[in-house]
PyMOL Python script that loads the backbone (N, CA, C, O; Angstrom):
from pymol import cmd

cmd.read_pdbstr("""\
ATOM      1  N   MET A   1      69.195  53.747  35.014  1.00  0.00           N
ATOM      2  CA  MET A   1      68.292  53.305  34.421  1.00  0.00           C
ATOM      3  C   MET A   1      67.033  53.409  34.012  1.00  0.00           C
ATOM      4  O   MET A   1      66.457  54.127  34.830  1.00  0.00           O
ATOM      5  N   ILE A   2      66.214  53.027  33.070  1.00  0.00           N
ATOM      6  CA  ILE A   2      65.125  53.266  33.202  1.00  0.00           C
ATOM      7  C   ILE A   2      64.330  52.181  32.016  1.00  0.00           C
ATOM      8  O   ILE A   2      64.665  52.017  30.843  1.00  0.00           O
ATOM      9  N   THR A   3      63.063  51.459  32.838  1.00  0.00           N
ATOM     10  CA  THR A   3      62.991  50.131  32.155  1.00  0.00           C
ATOM     11  C   THR A   3      62.114  50.657  31.247  1.00  0.00           C
ATOM     12  O   THR A   3      61.515  51.731  31.291  1.00  0.00           O
ATOM     13  N   PRO A   4      62.083  49.161  29.810  1.00  0.00           N
ATOM     14  CA  PRO A   4      60.315  49.997  29.341  1.00  0.00           C
ATOM     15  C   PRO A   4      58.986  50.002  30.379  1.00  0.00           C
ATOM     16  O   PRO A   4      58.197  50.930  30.557  1.00  0.00           O
ATOM     17  N   GLN A   5      58.989  49.424  30.650  1.00  0.00           N
ATOM     18  CA  GLN A   5      57.515  49.222  31.559  1.00  0.00           C
ATOM     19  C   GLN A   5      57.145  50.373  32.244  1.00  0.00           C
ATOM     20  O   GLN A   5      55.987  50.588  32.603  1.00  0.00           O
ATOM     21  N   GLU A   6      58.387  51.368  32.503  1.00  0.00           N
ATOM     22  CA  GLU A   6      58.281  52.440  33.291  1.00  0.00           C
ATOM     23  C   GLU A   6      58.024  53.768  32.283  1.00  0.00           C
ATOM     24  O   GLU A   6      57.191  54.642  32.525  1.00  0.00           O
ATOM     25  N   VAL A   7      59.011  53.739  30.966  1.00  0.00           N
ATOM     26  CA  VAL A   7      58.461  54.123  29.826  1.00  0.00           C
ATOM     27  C   VAL A   7      57.220  54.314  29.334  1.00  0.00           C
ATOM     28  O   VAL A   7      56.627  55.377  29.151  1.00  0.00           O
ATOM     29  N   THR A   8      56.737  52.780  29.056  1.00  0.00           N
ATOM     30  CA  THR A   8      55.469  52.825  28.952  1.00  0.00           C
ATOM     31  C   THR A   8      54.120  53.245  29.683  1.00  0.00           C
ATOM     32  O   THR A   8      52.992  53.379  29.211  1.00  0.00           O
ATOM     33  N   LEU A   9      54.561  53.401  30.909  1.00  0.00           N
ATOM     34  CA  LEU A   9      53.621  53.609  32.330  1.00  0.00           C
ATOM     35  C   LEU A   9      53.812  55.594  32.122  1.00  0.00           C
ATOM     36  O   LEU A   9      53.128  56.388  32.768  1.00  0.00           O
ATOM     37  N   LEU A  10      54.379  55.813  31.577  1.00  0.00           N
ATOM     38  CA  LEU A  10      54.735  58.168  31.498  1.00  0.00           C
ATOM     39  C   LEU A  10      54.096  58.244  30.266  1.00  0.00           C
ATOM     40  O   LEU A  10      53.151  59.027  30.169  1.00  0.00           O
ATOM     41  N   ILE A  11      54.542  57.359  28.992  1.00  0.00           N
ATOM     42  CA  ILE A  11      53.511  57.721  28.258  1.00  0.00           C
ATOM     43  C   ILE A  11      52.218  57.943  28.231  1.00  0.00           C
ATOM     44  O   ILE A  11      51.496  58.895  27.936  1.00  0.00           O
ATOM     45  N   LYS A  12      52.035  56.563  28.705  1.00  0.00           N
ATOM     46  CA  LYS A  12      50.463  56.277  28.964  1.00  0.00           C
ATOM     47  C   LYS A  12      49.316  57.265  29.720  1.00  0.00           C
ATOM     48  O   LYS A  12      48.086  57.263  29.738  1.00  0.00           O
ATOM     49  N   GLN A  13      50.438  58.168  30.377  1.00  0.00           N
ATOM     50  CA  GLN A  13      49.985  59.113  31.324  1.00  0.00           C
ATOM     51  C   GLN A  13      49.143  60.248  30.260  1.00  0.00           C
ATOM     52  O   GLN A  13      47.994  60.642  30.461  1.00  0.00           O
ATOM     53  N   SER A  14      49.861  60.579  29.311  1.00  0.00           N
ATOM     54  CA  SER A  14      49.828  61.558  28.685  1.00  0.00           C
ATOM     55  C   SER A  14      48.582  60.908  27.181  1.00  0.00           C
ATOM     56  O   SER A  14      47.656  61.582  26.730  1.00  0.00           O
ATOM     57  N   LEU A  15      49.005  59.345  26.667  1.00  0.00           N
ATOM     58  CA  LEU A  15      48.377  59.034  25.588  1.00  0.00           C
ATOM     59  C   LEU A  15      47.180  57.626  26.174  1.00  0.00           C
ATOM     60  O   LEU A  15      47.232  56.561  25.559  1.00  0.00           O
ATOM     61  N   PRO A  16      46.275  57.766  27.249  1.00  0.00           N
ATOM     62  CA  PRO A  16      45.958  56.258  27.053  1.00  0.00           C
ATOM     63  C   PRO A  16      45.481  55.744  26.553  1.00  0.00           C
ATOM     64  O   PRO A  16      45.190  54.622  26.968  1.00  0.00           O
ATOM     65  N   ASP A  17      45.078  56.156  25.379  1.00  0.00           N
ATOM     66  CA  ASP A  17      44.782  55.145  24.132  1.00  0.00           C
ATOM     67  C   ASP A  17      46.002  54.361  23.864  1.00  0.00           C
ATOM     68  O   ASP A  17      45.852  53.140  23.835  1.00  0.00           O
ATOM     69  N   ALA A  18      47.838  55.106  23.552  1.00  0.00           N
ATOM     70  CA  ALA A  18      48.393  54.052  22.826  1.00  0.00           C
ATOM     71  C   ALA A  18      48.833  53.131  23.321  1.00  0.00           C
ATOM     72  O   ALA A  18      49.084  52.726  24.456  1.00  0.00           O
ATOM     73  N   LEU A  19      48.953  52.644  21.772  1.00  0.00           N
ATOM     74  CA  LEU A  19      49.909  51.262  21.879  1.00  0.00           C
ATOM     75  C   LEU A  19      51.374  51.684  21.867  1.00  0.00           C
ATOM     76  O   LEU A  19      51.637  52.620  21.112  1.00  0.00           O
ATOM     77  N   ILE A  20      52.494  51.090  22.660  1.00  0.00           N
ATOM     78  CA  ILE A  20      53.569  51.383  22.953  1.00  0.00           C
ATOM     79  C   ILE A  20      54.338  50.138  22.626  1.00  0.00           C
ATOM     80  O   ILE A  20      53.731  49.114  22.938  1.00  0.00           O
ATOM     81  N   ASP A  21      55.544  49.954  22.066  1.00  0.00           N
ATOM     82  CA  ASP A  21      56.520  49.232  21.805  1.00  0.00           C
ATOM     83  C   ASP A  21      57.793  50.079  22.243  1.00  0.00           C
ATOM     84  O   ASP A  21      58.212  51.049  21.612  1.00  0.00           O
ATOM     85  N   VAL A  22      58.393  49.533  23.512  1.00  0.00           N
ATOM     86  CA  VAL A  22      59.714  50.000  23.681  1.00  0.00           C
ATOM     87  C   VAL A  22      60.907  48.829  23.561  1.00  0.00           C
ATOM     88  O   VAL A  22      60.695  47.649  23.840  1.00  0.00           O
ATOM     89  N   LYS A  23      62.045  49.288  23.154  1.00  0.00           N
ATOM     90  CA  LYS A  23      63.130  48.758  23.085  1.00  0.00           C
ATOM     91  C   LYS A  23      64.296  49.223  23.995  1.00  0.00           C
ATOM     92  O   LYS A  23      64.043  50.346  24.430  1.00  0.00           O
ATOM     93  N   ASP A  24      65.106  48.898  24.293  1.00  0.00           N
ATOM     94  CA  ASP A  24      65.829  48.868  25.214  1.00  0.00           C
ATOM     95  C   ASP A  24      66.985  48.367  24.116  1.00  0.00           C
ATOM     96  O   ASP A  24      67.212  47.168  23.957  1.00  0.00           O
ATOM     97  N   LEU A  25      67.852  49.641  23.206  1.00  0.00           N
ATOM     98  CA  LEU A  25      69.081  49.436  22.489  1.00  0.00           C
ATOM     99  C   LEU A  25      70.482  49.505  22.700  1.00  0.00           C
ATOM    100  O   LEU A  25      71.369  49.890  21.938  1.00  0.00           O
ATOM    101  N   GLY A  26      70.558  48.890  24.332  1.00  0.00           N
ATOM    102  CA  GLY A  26      71.637  49.219  25.211  1.00  0.00           C
ATOM    103  C   GLY A  26      72.064  50.007  26.614  1.00  0.00           C
ATOM    104  O   GLY A  26      72.198  51.225  26.731  1.00  0.00           O
ATOM    105  N   GLY A  27      72.225  49.101  27.546  1.00  0.00           N
ATOM    106  CA  GLY A  27      72.589  50.500  28.587  1.00  0.00           C
ATOM    107  C   GLY A  27      71.598  50.978  29.602  1.00  0.00           C
ATOM    108  O   GLY A  27      71.903  51.261  30.761  1.00  0.00           O
ATOM    109  N   GLY A  28      70.116  51.068  28.980  1.00  0.00           N
ATOM    110  CA  GLY A  28      69.404  51.170  29.789  1.00  0.00           C
ATOM    111  C   GLY A  28      69.290  52.711  29.417  1.00  0.00           C
ATOM    112  O   GLY A  28      68.475  53.288  30.137  1.00  0.00           O
ATOM    113  N   ASP A  29      69.862  53.462  28.536  1.00  0.00           N
ATOM    114  CA  ASP A  29      69.527  55.014  28.565  1.00  0.00           C
ATOM    115  C   ASP A  29      69.214  55.201  27.153  1.00  0.00           C
ATOM    116  O   ASP A  29      68.639  56.225  26.784  1.00  0.00           O
ATOM    117  N   HIS A  30      69.613  54.113  26.189  1.00  0.00           N
ATOM    118  CA  HIS A  30      69.092  54.280  24.582  1.00  0.00           C
ATOM    119  C   HIS A  30      68.082  53.450  24.506  1.00  0.00           C
ATOM    120  O   HIS A  30      68.138  52.250  24.777  1.00  0.00           O
ATOM    121  N   LEU A  31      66.747  54.292  23.990  1.00  0.00           N
ATOM    122  CA  LEU A  31      65.553  53.489  23.304  1.00  0.00           C
ATOM    123  C   LEU A  31      65.181  53.962  22.175  1.00  0.00           C
ATOM    124  O   LEU A  31      65.281  55.120  21.771  1.00  0.00           O
ATOM    125  N   GLU A  32      64.576  52.698  21.461  1.00  0.00           N
ATOM    126  CA  GLU A  32      63.893  52.972  20.749  1.00  0.00           C
ATOM    127  C   GLU A  32      62.048  52.396  21.472  1.00  0.00           C
ATOM    128  O   GLU A  32      61.746  51.447  22.195  1.00  0.00           O
ATOM    129  N   VAL A  33      60.849  53.951  20.576  1.00  0.00           N
ATOM    130  CA  VAL A  33      60.145  53.708  21.094  1.00  0.00           C
ATOM    131  C   VAL A  33      58.971  53.871  19.998  1.00  0.00           C
ATOM    132  O   VAL A  33      58.867  54.816  19.216  1.00  0.00           O
ATOM    133  N   ASN A  34      58.067  52.708  20.101  1.00  0.00           N
ATOM    134  CA  ASN A  34      56.955  53.394  18.480  1.00  0.00           C
ATOM    135  C   ASN A  34      55.560  53.601  19.427  1.00  0.00           C
ATOM    136  O   ASN A  34      55.507  52.728  20.294  1.00  0.00           O
ATOM    137  N   VAL A  35      54.700  54.314  19.459  1.00  0.00           N
ATOM    138  CA  VAL A  35      54.064  54.958  19.912  1.00  0.00           C
ATOM    139  C   VAL A  35      52.703  54.927  18.784  1.00  0.00           C
ATOM    140  O   VAL A  35      52.721  56.021  18.218  1.00  0.00           O
ATOM    141  N   VAL A  36      51.778  54.256  18.362  1.00  0.00           N
ATOM    142  CA  VAL A  36      50.789  54.643  18.083  1.00  0.00           C
ATOM    143  C   VAL A  36      49.244  54.988  18.490  1.00  0.00           C
ATOM    144  O   VAL A  36      48.638  53.928  18.641  1.00  0.00           O
ATOM    145  N   SER A  37      48.447  56.075  18.707  1.00  0.00           N
ATOM    146  CA  SER A  37      47.703  56.572  19.020  1.00  0.00           C
ATOM    147  C   SER A  37      46.787  57.349  18.144  1.00  0.00           C
ATOM    148  O   SER A  37      47.277  57.960  17.195  1.00  0.00           O
ATOM    149  N   ALA A  38      44.968  57.404  18.458  1.00  0.00           N
ATOM    150  CA  ALA A  38      44.554  58.670  17.700  1.00  0.00           C
ATOM    151  C   ALA A  38      44.333  59.340  18.021  1.00  0.00           C
ATOM    152  O   ALA A  38      43.385  59.930  17.502  1.00  0.00           O
ATOM    153  N   ARG A  39      45.094  59.996  19.374  1.00  0.00           N
ATOM    154  CA  ARG A  39      45.006  61.652  19.077  1.00  0.00           C
ATOM    155  C   ARG A  39      46.043  61.964  18.363  1.00  0.00           C
ATOM    156  O   ARG A  39      46.073  63.189  18.249  1.00  0.00           O
ATOM    157  N   PHE A  40      47.049  61.384  17.738  1.00  0.00           N
ATOM    158  CA  PHE A  40      47.872  62.291  16.525  1.00  0.00           C
ATOM    159  C   PHE A  40      47.057  62.507  15.355  1.00  0.00           C
ATOM    160  O   PHE A  40      47.241  63.461  14.598  1.00  0.00           O
ATOM    161  N   SER A  41      46.274  61.751  15.215  1.00  0.00           N
ATOM    162  CA  SER A  41      44.661  61.858  13.860  1.00  0.00           C
ATOM    163  C   SER A  41      45.357  64.000  13.909  1.00  0.00           C
ATOM    164  O   SER A  41      45.625  64.681  14.899  1.00  0.00           O
ATOM    165  N   GLY A  42      45.392  64.249  12.928  1.00  0.00           N
ATOM    166  CA  GLY A  42      45.543  65.332  12.111  1.00  0.00           C
ATOM    167  C   GLY A  42      47.056  66.181  12.488  1.00  0.00           C
ATOM    168  O   GLY A  42      47.624  67.130  11.949  1.00  0.00           O
ATOM    169  N   LEU A  43      47.299  65.528  13.398  1.00  0.00           N
ATOM    170  CA  LEU A  43      48.738  66.403  13.943  1.00  0.00           C
ATOM    171  C   LEU A  43      50.356  65.982  12.656  1.00  0.00           C
ATOM    172  O   LEU A  43      50.681  65.029  11.948  1.00  0.00           O
ATOM    173  N   SER A  44      50.832  67.126  12.935  1.00  0.00           N
ATOM    174  CA  SER A  44      52.015  67.106  12.037  1.00  0.00           C
ATOM    175  C   SER A  44      52.918  66.069  13.156  1.00  0.00           C
ATOM    176  O   SER A  44      52.825  65.895  14.371  1.00  0.00           O
ATOM    177  N   LEU A  45      53.692  65.577  12.245  1.00  0.00           N
ATOM    178  CA  LEU A  45      54.637  64.687  13.234  1.00  0.00           C
ATOM    179  C   LEU A  45      55.578  64.792  13.710  1.00  0.00           C
ATOM    180  O   LEU A  45      56.215  63.804  14.077  1.00  0.00           O
ATOM    181  N   VAL A  46      56.052  66.171  13.893  1.00  0.00           N
ATOM    182  CA  VAL A  46      56.614  67.362  14.710  1.00  0.00           C
ATOM    183  C   VAL A  46      55.385  67.610  16.364  1.00  0.00           C
ATOM    184  O   VAL A  46      55.591  67.892  17.544  1.00  0.00           O
ATOM    185  N   GLN A  47      54.682  67.435  15.885  1.00  0.00           N
ATOM    186  CA  GLN A  47      53.531  67.760  17.173  1.00  0.00           C
ATOM    187  C   GLN A  47      53.140  66.500  17.336  1.00  0.00           C
ATOM    188  O   GLN A  47      52.181  66.535  18.108  1.00  0.00           O
ATOM    189  N   GLN A  48      53.461  64.976  16.897  1.00  0.00           N
ATOM    190  CA  GLN A  48      53.602  63.813  17.730  1.00  0.00           C
ATOM    191  C   GLN A  48      54.328  63.628  18.360  1.00  0.00           C
ATOM    192  O   GLN A  48      54.081  63.152  19.468  1.00  0.00           O
ATOM    193  N   HIS A  49      55.477  63.892  17.991  1.00  0.00           N
ATOM    194  CA  HIS A  49      56.482  63.639  18.711  1.00  0.00           C
ATOM    195  C   HIS A  49      56.577  64.615  19.759  1.00  0.00           C
ATOM    196  O   HIS A  49      57.154  64.223  20.773  1.00  0.00           O
ATOM    197  N   GLN A  50      56.094  65.938  19.756  1.00  0.00           N
ATOM    198  CA  GLN A  50      56.262  66.978  21.377  1.00  0.00           C
ATOM    199  C   GLN A  50      55.643  66.210  22.385  1.00  0.00           C
ATOM    200  O   GLN A  50      56.066  66.269  23.539  1.00  0.00           O
ATOM    201  N   ILE A  51      54.470  65.335  22.006  1.00  0.00           N
ATOM    202  CA  ILE A  51      53.662  64.863  23.064  1.00  0.00           C
ATOM    203  C   ILE A  51      54.042  63.721  23.941  1.00  0.00           C
ATOM    204  O   ILE A  51      53.735  63.490  25.111  1.00  0.00           O
ATOM    205  N   VAL A  52      55.060  62.814  22.781  1.00  0.00           N
ATOM    206  CA  VAL A  52      55.948  62.299  23.464  1.00  0.00           C
ATOM    207  C   VAL A  52      56.927  62.682  24.704  1.00  0.00           C
ATOM    208  O   VAL A  52      57.092  62.361  25.881  1.00  0.00           O
ATOM    209  N   TYR A  53      57.599  63.758  23.512  1.00  0.00           N
ATOM    210  CA  TYR A  53      58.909  64.137  24.565  1.00  0.00           C
ATOM    211  C   TYR A  53      58.104  64.714  25.931  1.00  0.00           C
ATOM    212  O   TYR A  53      58.462  64.440  27.076  1.00  0.00           O
ATOM    213  N   GLY A  54      57.166  65.406  25.656  1.00  0.00           N
ATOM    214  CA  GLY A  54      56.541  66.042  26.973  1.00  0.00           C
ATOM    215  C   GLY A  54      56.085  64.838  27.877  1.00  0.00           C
ATOM    216  O   GLY A  54      56.445  64.900  29.052  1.00  0.00           O
ATOM    217  N   ALA A  55      55.593  64.121  27.619  1.00  0.00           N
ATOM    218  CA  ALA A  55      55.591  62.849  28.405  1.00  0.00           C
ATOM    219  C   ALA A  55      57.282  62.108  29.098  1.00  0.00           C
ATOM    220  O   ALA A  55      57.220  61.259  29.988  1.00  0.00           O
ATOM    221  N   LEU A  56      58.104  62.387  28.767  1.00  0.00           N
ATOM    222  CA  LEU A  56      58.820  61.925  29.378  1.00  0.00           C
ATOM    223  C   LEU A  56      60.482  63.027  29.470  1.00  0.00           C
ATOM    224  O   LEU A  56      61.653  62.703  29.668  1.00  0.00           O
ATOM    225  N   LYS A  57      59.981  64.042  29.279  1.00  0.00           N
ATOM    226  CA  LYS A  57      60.685  65.403  29.594  1.00  0.00           C
ATOM    227  C   LYS A  57      61.500  65.814  30.670  1.00  0.00           C
ATOM    228  O   LYS A  57      62.320  66.732  30.668  1.00  0.00           O
ATOM    229  N   ASN A  58      61.152  64.931  31.731  1.00  0.00           N
ATOM    230  CA  ASN A  58      62.008  64.393  33.153  1.00  0.00           C
ATOM    231  C   ASN A  58      63.144  64.036  32.603  1.00  0.00           C
ATOM    232  O   ASN A  58      64.168  64.707  32.477  1.00  0.00           O
ATOM    233  N   GLU A  59      62.880  62.699  32.203  1.00  0.00           N
ATOM    234  CA  GLU A  59      64.115  61.242  31.911  1.00  0.00           C
ATOM    235  C   GLU A  59      64.794  61.972  31.062  1.00  0.00           C
ATOM    236  O   GLU A  59      65.913  62.192  31.524  1.00  0.00           O
ATOM    237  N   LEU A  60      64.594  62.567  29.778  1.00  0.00           N
ATOM    238  CA  LEU A  60      65.454  63.211  29.104  1.00  0.00           C
ATOM    239  C   LEU A  60      66.392  64.265  29.623  1.00  0.00           C
ATOM    240  O   LEU A  60      67.529  64.264  29.152  1.00  0.00           O
ATOM    241  N   LYS A  61      65.941  65.556  30.918  1.00  0.00           N
ATOM    242  CA  LYS A  61      66.294  66.441  31.170  1.00  0.00           C
ATOM    243  C   LYS A  61      67.281  65.933  31.757  1.00  0.00           C
ATOM    244  O   LYS A  61      68.446  66.101  31.399  1.00  0.00           O
ATOM    245  N   THR A  62      66.795  65.037  33.037  1.00  0.00           N
ATOM    246  CA  THR A  62      68.032  64.442  33.547  1.00  0.00           C
ATOM    247  C   THR A  62      68.985  63.406  33.122  1.00  0.00           C
ATOM    248  O   THR A  62      69.754  62.752  33.827  1.00  0.00           O
ATOM    249  N   GLU A  63      68.766  63.356  31.560  1.00  0.00           N
ATOM    250  CA  GLU A  63      69.378  61.841  30.995  1.00  0.00           C
ATOM    251  C   GLU A  63      69.160  60.607  31.266  1.00  0.00           C
ATOM    252  O   GLU A  63      70.015  59.822  30.854  1.00  0.00           O
ATOM    253  N   ILE A  64      68.048  60.074  31.981  1.00  0.00           N
ATOM    254  CA  ILE A  64      67.518  59.334  32.477  1.00  0.00           C
ATOM    255  C   ILE A  64      67.550  58.186  31.420  1.00  0.00           C
ATOM    256  O   ILE A  64      67.940  57.028  31.568  1.00  0.00           O
ATOM    257  N   ILE A  65      66.927  58.939  30.067  1.00  0.00           N
ATOM    258  CA  ILE A  65      67.035  58.637  28.892  1.00  0.00           C
ATOM    259  C   ILE A  65      68.430  59.126  28.180  1.00  0.00           C
ATOM    260  O   ILE A  65      68.347  60.353  28.128  1.00  0.00           O
ATOM    261  N   HIS A  66      69.275  58.838  27.793  1.00  0.00           N
ATOM    262  CA  HIS A  66      70.571  59.888  27.159  1.00  0.00           C
ATOM    263  C   HIS A  66      69.885  59.760  24.968  1.00  0.00           C
ATOM    264  O   HIS A  66      69.923  60.712  24.188  1.00  0.00           O
ATOM    265  N   ALA A  67      69.378  58.325  24.626  1.00  0.00           N
ATOM    266  CA  ALA A  67      69.068  58.517  23.356  1.00  0.00           C
ATOM    267  C   ALA A  67      67.942  58.303  22.816  1.00  0.00           C
ATOM    268  O   ALA A  67      68.056  57.122  22.489  1.00  0.00           O
ATOM    269  N   LEU A  68      66.690  58.708  22.419  1.00  0.00           N
ATOM    270  CA  LEU A  68      65.916  57.870  21.643  1.00  0.00           C
ATOM    271  C   LEU A  68      65.040  57.743  20.557  1.00  0.00           C
ATOM    272  O   LEU A  68      64.224  58.601  20.223  1.00  0.00           O
ATOM    273  N   ALA A  69      65.203  56.757  20.056  1.00  0.00           N
ATOM    274  CA  ALA A  69      64.205  56.431  18.144  1.00  0.00           C
ATOM    275  C   ALA A  69      63.472  56.688  18.641  1.00  0.00           C
ATOM    276  O   ALA A  69      63.540  56.346  19.822  1.00  0.00           O
ATOM    277  N   LEU A  70      61.985  57.597  18.151  1.00  0.00           N
ATOM    278  CA  LEU A  70      60.753  57.402  18.588  1.00  0.00           C
ATOM    279  C   LEU A  70      60.294  57.669  16.658  1.00  0.00           C
ATOM    280  O   LEU A  70      60.743  58.261  15.677  1.00  0.00           O
ATOM    281  N   LYS A  71      59.166  56.806  17.026  1.00  0.00           N
ATOM    282  CA  LYS A  71      58.208  56.790  15.955  1.00  0.00           C
ATOM    283  C   LYS A  71      57.075  56.838  16.362  1.00  0.00           C
ATOM    284  O   LYS A  71      56.711  56.391  17.450  1.00  0.00           O
ATOM    285  N   THR A  72      56.105  57.595  15.231  1.00  0.00           N
ATOM    286  CA  THR A  72      54.911  57.727  15.981  1.00  0.00           C
ATOM    287  C   THR A  72      53.552  56.954  14.481  1.00  0.00           C
ATOM    288  O   THR A  72      53.681  56.516  13.338  1.00  0.00           O
ATOM    289  N   SER A  73      52.874  57.092  15.046  1.00  0.00           N
ATOM    290  CA  SER A  73      51.711  57.279  13.980  1.00  0.00           C
ATOM    291  C   SER A  73      50.355  56.998  14.741  1.00  0.00           C
ATOM    292  O   SER A  73      50.258  56.717  15.936  1.00  0.00           O
ATOM    293  N   THR A  74      49.247  57.137  13.758  1.00  0.00           N
ATOM    294  CA  THR A  74      47.831  56.534  14.224  1.00  0.00           C
ATOM    295  C   THR A  74      47.409  55.477  13.740  1.00  0.00           C
ATOM    296  O   THR A  74      47.989  55.032  12.750  1.00  0.00           O
ATOM    297  N   PRO A  75      46.531  54.928  14.173  1.00  0.00           N
ATOM    298  CA  PRO A  75      45.923  53.682  14.212  1.00  0.00           C
ATOM    299  C   PRO A  75      45.745  53.353  12.518  1.00  0.00           C
ATOM    300  O   PRO A  75      45.865  54.161  11.596  1.00  0.00           O
ATOM    301  N   ASN A  76      45.495  52.230  12.459  1.00  0.00           N
ATOM    302  CA  ASN A  76      44.921  52.546  10.615  1.00  0.00           C
ATOM    303  C   ASN A  76      43.585  51.899  10.825  1.00  0.00           C
ATOM    304  O   ASN A  76      42.779  51.833   9.897  1.00  0.00           O
TER     305      ASN A  76
END
""", "prot")
cmd.dss("prot")
cmd.show_as("cartoon", "prot")
cmd.util.cbc("prot")
cmd.orient("prot")
């Protein structure tokens, strides 16, 4: 199990400017994550998601995070 705060800290290491909202959808391993970062500017949605997946690669690989509903965007 991983806490929303731990997920936020891991993502912040790759995206220090990001606004991050993490919701536990059940069991501590099914998460919904919304990340807003200026670093996403000019990147495709796939590239944006790759940055976040990279920040969580160990947790995804070991299935500490089993399911991840991910939304990314740039600030308005």
